C-alpha positions in Angstrom: 0.0 0.0 0.0 0.9 3.7 -0.2 0.8 6.2 2.5 -0.2 9.6 1.1 0.5 13.0 2.6 -1.4 15.8 1.0 -0.7 19.6 1.2 -2.8 22.3 -0.2 -1.0 25.6 -0.9 -2.1 28.5 -3.1 -4.1 26.4 -5.6 -1.9 23.3 -5.8 -2.3 19.8 -4.4 0.8 17.8 -3.8 1.2 14.2 -2.7 4.1 12.4 -1.1 3.9 8.7 -1.4 6.0 5.9 0.1 5.4 2.3 -1.2 3.4 -0.1 1.0 2.9 -3.0 -1.3 2.4 -4.4 -4.9 -0.2 -6.9 -6.1 0.4 -9.1 -9.2 -2.9 -10.3 -10.7 -2.6 -13.5 -12.7 -4.5 -15.0 -15.6 -4.8 -18.5 -17.1 -2.2 -19.0 -19.9 -2.6 -21.1 -23.1 -1.2 -24.1 -21.3 -3.6 -23.8 -18.3 -0.9 -22.3 -16.0 -1.4 -19.1 -14.1 0.8 -16.3 -15.5 1.2 -12.7 -14.3 -1.0 -10.2 -16.2 0.8 -7.1 -14.9 1.1 -5.4 -11.6 -1.4 -3.4 -9.6 0.3 -1.0 -7.3 -1.9 -1.0 -4.2 -2.7 2.6 -3.8 -3.8 4.1 -0.5 -6.4 3.5 2.0 -10.0 4.7 1.3 -9.5 7.4 3.9 -6.4 8.7 2.2 -8.1 8.6 -1.2 -11.0 10.7 0.2 -8.5 13.1 1.7 -6.7 13.6 -1.6 -9.9 14.1 -3.5 -11.2 16.5 -0.8 -8.0 18.6 -1.0 -8.2 18.8 -4.8 -11.9 19.7 -4.7 -11.4 22.4 -2.1 -8.6 24.0 -4.1 -10.6 23.8 -7.3 -13.7 25.3 -5.7 -11.8 28.2 -4.2 -9.7 29.0 -7.3 -12.3 31.3 -8.9 -12.3 33.7 -5.9 -8.5 34.1 -5.7 -7.7 37.7 -5.0 -11.2 39.0 -5.4 -11.1 41.3 -2.4 -9.3 44.5 -3.1 -7.1 46.0 -0.3 -9.2 48.2 2.0 -8.2 51.6 3.3 -6.6 51.2 6.7 -8.1 53.1 9.7 -6.5 56.5 10.2 -6.0 56.1 14.0 -5.3 53.0 15.9 -4.0 52.2 19.4 -0.8 50.1 18.9 -1.1 48.6 22.4 -4.4 47.0 21.8 -5.6 43.7 20.4 -9.3 42.9 20.0 -10.6 39.3 20.0 -14.0 38.2 18.7 -14.5 34.5 19.6 -17.4 33.3 17.4 -18.8 30.3 19.3 -20.1 27.4 17.3 -22.4 29.2 14.8 -23.9 25.9 13.4 -25.0 27.4 10.0 -27.5 25.1 8.3 -29.1 23.9 11.5 -32.9 23.7 11.6 -34.9 24.0 14.8 -38.6 24.3 15.3 -39.8 26.4 18.3 -42.6 24.0 19.2 -40.0 21.2 19.6 -36.7 22.9 20.5 -37.9 26.2 22.1 -36.8 28.6 19.3 -36.9 28.7 15.5 -33.6 28.6 13.7 -32.6 28.3 10.1 -29.9 29.5 7.7 -31.3 33.0 7.3 -31.6 33.5 11.0 -28.1 32.3 11.6 -26.6 34.6 9.0 -28.6 37.6 10.2 -27.7 37.1 13.8 -24.0 36.6 13.2 -23.6 39.7 11.1 -25.7 41.8 13.5 -23.6 40.6 16.5 -20.3 41.4 14.8 -21.6 44.8 13.7 -22.8 45.6 17.3 -19.5 44.5 18.9 -17.2 46.2 16.4 -19.1 49.4 16.9 -18.2 49.2 20.6 -14.5 48.2 20.0 -11.6 50.7 20.2 -9.4 51.1 17.1 -6.6 48.6 17.6 -3.4 47.4 16.1 -4.7 43.9 15.7 -8.0 42.1 15.6 -8.7 38.3 15.8 -11.9 36.8 14.4 -12.0 33.4 16.0 -14.3 30.9 14.4 -14.3 28.4 17.3 -15.4 25.4 15.2 -18.7 23.9 14.2 -19.3 26.8 11.9 -21.4 24.5 9.8 -23.9 22.2 11.3 -23.4 19.3 8.8 -20.5 18.1 6.8 -22.2 17.3 3.5 -25.5 16.7 1.8 -26.0 13.5 3.8 -27.1 15.7 6.7 -24.5 14.3 9.1 -21.6 15.5 11.1 -18.1 14.4 10.0 -18.3 11.2 12.0 -21.8 10.4 10.5 -24.2 11.5 13.3 -27.5 12.5 11.8 -28.5 16.2 12.4 -31.4 18.4 11.6 -30.6 20.6 8.6 -32.3 23.5 6.9 -31.3 23.4 3.3 -28.8 22.1 0.7 -25.2 22.2 1.8 -24.0 24.3 -1.2 -26.3 27.1 -0.2 -25.0 26.8 3.4 -21.4 27.1 2.2 -22.2 30.2 0.2 -23.9 31.8 3.3 -20.9 30.8 5.4 -18.3 32.4 3.2 -20.5 35.5 2.8 -20.9 35.8 6.6 -17.2 35.5 7.4 -16.4 37.9 4.6 -18.8 40.5 6.0 -17.3 40.0 9.5 -13.7 40.4 8.2 -14.6 43.6 6.3 -16.2 45.1 9.4 -13.0 44.4 11.4 -10.8 46.0 8.7 -12.6 49.3 9.4 -11.3 49.3 13.0 -8.1 47.2 13.1 -4.9 47.6 11.2 -4.4 43.8 10.8 -7.1 41.2 11.0 -6.2 37.6 11.9 -8.7 34.9 11.1 -8.5 31.7 13.2 -10.9 29.2 11.5 -11.0 26.1 13.7 -12.1 22.6 12.7 -15.1 21.3 14.7 -16.5 17.9 15.2 -19.5 18.8 13.0 -17.6 20.2 10.0 -14.0 19.0 9.6 -14.1 19.0 5.8 -16.3 22.1 5.4 -14.1 24.0 7.8 -11.1 23.3 5.7 -13.0 24.6 2.7 -14.0 27.7 4.5 -10.4 28.6 5.5 -9.1 27.9 2.0 -11.8 30.1 0.4 -11.1 33.0 2.8 -7.4 32.8 2.2 -7.9 33.0 -1.6 -10.5 35.8 -1.3 -8.1 38.0 0.7 -4.9 37.0 -1.2 -4.3 40.6 -2.3 -5.2 42.1 1.1 -2.0 42.3 3.2 -4.0 43.3 6.3 -5.9 40.0 6.5 -4.1 36.9 7.6 -6.1 33.7 7.4 -4.7 30.7 9.4 -5.3 27.7 7.2 -3.6 25.2 9.6 -5.7 22.1 10.2 -4.1 21.8 13.7 -6.6 21.5 16.6 -4.7 24.2 18.6 -4.0 27.6 17.2 -2.0 30.4 19.0 -1.4 34.1 18.8 1.3 36.1 20.7 0.6 39.8 21.5 3.1 41.5 23.7 2.9 39.8 27.2 -0.2 37.8 26.2 -0.3 34.3 24.7 -3.7 33.3 23.4 -4.8 29.8 22.4 -7.9 28.8 20.3 -9.4 25.3 20.0 -12.8 23.8 19.4 -12.3 21.6 22.5 -13.6 18.2 21.5 -11.4 15.2 22.2 -9.3 16.9 24.8 -9.6 17.5 28.6 -9.9 21.2 29.1 -7.8 21.0 32.2 -4.9 19.9 30.1 -5.0 22.9 27.8 -2.5 25.0 29.8 0.1 22.2 29.7 -0.6 21.7 25.9 0.0 25.4 25.4 3.2 25.3 27.4 4.5 22.4 25.3 3.5 23.8 22.0 4.7 27.4 22.6 7.4 26.9 25.2 9.4 30.1 24.3 6.3 32.3 24.2 5.0 30.8 27.5 8.2 31.8 29.2 8.1 35.3 27.8 4.4 36.1 28.6 2.5 37.0 31.7 -1.1 36.4 30.6 -2.0 33.1 28.9 -5.6 32.3 27.9 -7.3 29.6 25.9 -10.6 30.2 24.1 -12.7 27.0 23.7 -15.9 26.2 21.8 -17.9 23.0 21.6 -19.8 23.0 24.9 -22.0 26.1 24.2 -21.8 27.5 27.7 -19.8 30.0 29.7 -17.1 28.6 32.0 -13.8 30.1 33.2 -11.2 27.9 34.8 -7.8 28.9 36.1 -5.1 26.3 35.9 -1.4 26.9 36.8 -0.2 29.6 34.5 -3.3 29.8 32.2 -7.0 30.6 32.1 -9.3 28.4 30.1 -12.6 29.8 28.9 -15.5 28.2 27.0 -17.8 30.5 25.1 -21.4 30.5 24.2 -23.0 30.4 20.8 -25.8 32.5 19.2 -27.5 29.3 17.9 -30.3 27.9 19.9 -30.8 24.2 20.8 -31.7 21.7 18.2 -34.3 19.0 19.0 -31.8 16.5 20.4 -30.2 19.0 22.8 -33.5 20.4 23.9 -34.8 16.9 24.7 -31.5 16.1 26.5 -31.9 19.0 28.9 -29.3 21.5 27.6 -30.2 25.1 28.5 -27.2 27.3 27.8 -27.5 31.1 27.2 -26.9 32.6 23.7 -24.4 35.5 23.2 -21.2 36.6 21.6 -18.4 38.5 23.2 -15.6 40.9 22.3 -12.4 41.2 24.4 -9.8 43.9 24.4 -6.3 42.9 25.3 -3.5 45.3 26.3 0.0 44.5 25.1 1.4 44.8 28.7 -1.6 44.5 31.0 -3.6 41.6 29.6 -7.4 41.6 29.1 -8.7 45.0 30.1 -12.4 45.0 28.9 -15.2 42.9 27.5 -18.4 43.7 25.5 -21.3 41.2 25.2 -24.3 41.1 22.9 -27.0 38.5 23.6 -29.4 37.1 21.1 -32.4 39.0 22.6 -30.7 42.3 21.6 -30.4 41.1 18.1 -33.9 39.9 17.6 -35.6 42.5 19.8 -36.9 40.0 22.3 
């Protein structure tokens, strides 16, 4: 068999193979003996094949939007000591919920409207800053394909066809980035992979990186790593969806992954999605915070007793003094309830 390593970079797909085996099919010869009929090089596992096809498809789909966004005019005045972070907790675009069953109505149109309204509201409250981070905390999309399942195959309630959801997702993130460019000199996009949307999340990050290829003030992190980081002065920030890891271990993971930055910073903070509720835990050397989502419960979560609040937050970090302020917008402000 072959092991295949795939990398996607600026419109190319490369594979790196190392042989794992060869098969030699045989046929019956004229004298009745079995003779070789050639060689079949055993390719790769089905999972590797799907990964290669996915990488090629993502790159091909994103190619038409390469460099579409023109560079935007930078804000005239900024505070070089400030970083603004908008952690976008689990948006679940494409989810469908019926109020009679789940407590609130929800569909693609509501999700897009609420996300954009929340970002507009928070950015209006933010100070002009040297840097801004838009943190998509994972599960941006509710399903990972037209089969209406998560990446692992769990059935979920969906609103519409996935192609329409993807379009809305790229449109929503683009609007949020453009709003941030009005206030911040540089915008960093951290688009994390969730357990609902591993493949779609990869597509989203790739499309955004292509869209803003000619915009030097936007930096899209296309890494598929589960843990992403950002250093700002004496602050070290981590971002992860949070599934598959014990949250109490995140401080130690950060210290291992960014040992030099850990030693040179005073404030270390992990933003985490996945659980949909507010929780702040302090472990040695680091704080770990889970954030809420604007999305309501679906039928399964409602029946299982989940009752988290719905909001989005914006944090202001000072280069030397750590987190100095927070703004919050809850879903009732957005819908007038």
